[in-house]
N, C-alpha and C positions, 0 to 999 in steps of 0.2 A: 589443466583444462585444456581442451582441444584448440586447435587453431580457427580463430573466426575474426572476421573483418568487423571491428568494433566502430567503424565509420559507415558501416551499411544502414541505410535510411529504410524505414518502412515504405512498402510500394504496395499497389493493388489490394489484395484482402486484408492484409495487415493494418492498412490504414482504417479500414472499416471497422476492424475488431477493435484496434486502440481506441477509436471513436467512442464504442460502446463500453469500454474499459473506463474512459474518464467519466461519462455519464453515471454507470454503476458505482465508482469510488466517490463520485461526486455527493451522491446521496447518504454516504455513510455518516459524516459528521453531523449533519442536522438531524438524521433518525436517531443515533445515539443520543444526541441533546434532547430530543423529545421524549425517549423512554426513560422510565422512572427504574427499570430492572436493576439489580446490583450488578456491578461491571464484570464480576466473574462469571455470573450467571448468564449473562447476555453473550459473553465470549463462547462459553460452553456450548449454548443451545444454537448459536450461529454456526460454529465450526462442525458440530455434530450433524446438523442439518445439511451443510454441505458436504459432509462425507457420505452421508446415505444417498445424496442425489448423483454422486459421480461413481459410487462404488460399483454399479452393474457393469460399467464401462471398463473399471480399472482391472476386473477380473479376467477379462477376455484375453486369451493367448498369453497369460504370463507365466514365463518359465522361472520359478524361483530359484533353479539350480545353476541359473547361468551367471557365471562370476561377473560380467559386466552390469547385468541387471541387479544382482545383489550389492554392488557398488552404488547405483543409482537409488536404490531403496534406501541405504545408509544416508546419503546426501538428502533424501527426502524426510528422514527422521530428525535429522539436525536442523532442516529447514523449518519443520514444524516447531521445534523449540523457538527458534528465533521468531517465528510468526506469534507465538504465544505472547512472549515478552513484548513484541511490537503492538499486539492489540492491548495489552493491558496499559502501555503508555499512552496509546492514541486514545481509548476510553477514559482515561484520567484527564487527558488534555481536554477533551470534549466537554467534560463535566466541570472542570476547574476553571477553564478560561474560555474566550469567545470562540465559536466555530471559525471565525476569520483568522484569528491568531494561531488557533491551533494547527489549522490545515496549512497556514503559511509556512510555520516552523517545520511542518512534517515535510514540506515541499523542499527540504534540504536533503531529501532520499537522493536525489540523482548525484549530488556531490559527493556523497559518501560513497554511492554505487562505482563512480568515475574512478574515485580513489582506490577502492577495492580492485577494481579490473586492472588498474595500472599497477598495483603491488603483486596482482597474479600474473604480471607479465604482458598484460594487454596493451596495444599501442593505442595512445588517445592523442589525436591531432593538438598541438600546442593551442592553435587558433580557435578550438572548441571551447577552450576556457573563458574566452571573452563573454560569450553568451551565457556561460554558467555564471560569471562573476555578475553581470547585469541582473540576471535573474535573483542571485543571492541578494545583491542591493535592494531588489524590491521587497523580498522577504524581510530585510531589516528595517524598512521603512513600515511595512505593515504592521510589524510587531511592535517597532517603537510608538507609533500612532495609537495602536490599539490596546496597548499594554495597561494594566491596572496596576496601582501600586497597593498590592495585597499579597499576602503570604501564599493565599490559594492560587491565585492567578501566576504567580512566580513558580510555584510546583507544577502547574499545568503547563507552563513554557518549558520547563526542565523535562517533563515527560514527553512532550511533542519533539524535543531535539532528540532525546534518546531513542524514541520509536522510530524517527527518521533512520538513525544509524542501523538500528534492528531490522528494519524494512529494507534497507539496501542488502543487507547480510542474508536476509530471506530470498531476495531476487536472485543474488550471486549464487547461493547455494542451489536454488531452484534451477538456474542454467545449468549447473553441473550435473543435477539429477535428470534433467530433461536430455541429456546427451545419451542416455541408455534406457530410460524407461516413458512411458507416454504419459500425456498430460493427465487423464484420470487416474493413472496408478499414482504419480507422484502428488497430485493433490489430495487424493484420498489418504495417503498416508500422513502427509502435512497437516490436514484438517483433524484427523483422527488424534494425532499427537497433541495438537494445540487443544483439542476439546479434553483430553484426558488430564492435560497439566492444569488447565483452568478448573476443571471439576475437582481435582486435589485441593487447590487453593480455594476454591468456593466451599468444601466440606470443612477445611481446617478453620476458615473465618466464620462458619455457620451461616453462609449466605442462603437467602431463599431461592429455592429452586424450581417450585411448581405453581404456588399458590398467587397467580397475577390475574388482573382483569383481562377481558378480551382485548382491549385497546393495546395492552403491553405484546400480547401474542401476535397482533396484526402487524405492529411495528416491528417484532422480531421476523416474521415471514417477510417483510418488506426488506429487511437488512439482508436476509440472506439470499432473496432473488435478485436484488440490486448489487450491494457489495461484495457478496461472497460469490455469486454465479456470474453475474454479469462483469464484475470488476475483478477480482483475484483470478477466478478460475480461466477466463479468458486472457488476462494478462500471462498468466503461466504458460498457456498455449503458444503465444508469440515468442516465447524465449528459445523455442527451437530453431527459429530463423533470425531472430534479433539479438544484440547485445544487451546484457543486463543495464548497461549505462545507456542505452537508447530507450528501452522499455521504462526506465526510471524517469526519463523525463515526462511521462504522462502525468506524474503527480503534480507537476508545476500547473497543469491545467486544472488540476482539483480545486485549487484556491479559488479562482472566480465562480466556478460552478457551485460549490458548497456555500460560497459568501451569498450569492444570488438565492439559493434555496432557504438558506437559513433565514433571509430577510422575508421570503415567501411565507415559509412555515412558522418560524419563531419570532416575527417581527424584530429580528436581531440585525439593526441596521448599522453597519461598520461606520466609523467616523470618515468624514469627507476625504481625510489626508491619505486614507488607505488607498484611494484609487489610483494615484501616481505608482504605489507599490505593485499594484495588481498589473497596471500597464508595462511596468518594467519586467515583471515575470514574463509576461507574453512577448514583449520586445526581445529579451534575452532568449527565449526559445526560439524565436524567428531568426536571430543572429546565428544561433547554434546550428539550425537546420540550413540555412542559406550557405554558411562557410563550407558546410560538409559537402552541399550539392555542388558548390562552385569547384571544391577539391575533386570531386567525383568526375 
């Protein structure tokens, strides 16, 4: 991994881009919960749509024989594998447990990302863990209050935790890929890899691929436009300048956005006890940012 400052905060254009990312990924959970498409089918069409949307830009000026670019392409491929596994976990979580609980557990991603960055030799200031710990406590409160005593909900919780680790892996590998290839090139390969893997499993499990109502296709379009393009693609663009640990922090803000949209669209009102947890997540992020800015 090339040397980069893992304490650098977003500024200027990156702040606006990360705001769009929060809105985009915040719509993901509620839209998935609204849809009745098979999980693997939804993952396949979502990523195939994203692939074709970014492909024209990916093909511009790409020198396939350049050794550094080839290295970036390999990281893009492995990132796509992690993305496919992440999506499977996230979609299972959204269907098996509440949107609030699922997104809260998925918000563990920054903790995994920070750990991975540190293992790869990155320097993470010790005081940054204070904010992370507060946010993690908020996640535990939300999960504890919103948990349902059922095997189905337990499986959803485990899937959400697994997808958090896989999402962090996806972001860290994406940061490596973005060192030598453009955002469209990286995302096109990652999305296509993810689409092909999900298609394979969809065919093996004999999931329906085409015969759906207009409502299901419209939800799919909303998922591609919001979570895939506005969320994942723009997030990948910011990896050129920002550390994976910093970029992963936007996942914390997905929790309140998804919870509000789930209430609005699904009448899925989280228990009153989850509000302190949501506030702790935001406070934890605030402490993290304030400490970093103070150190700078």
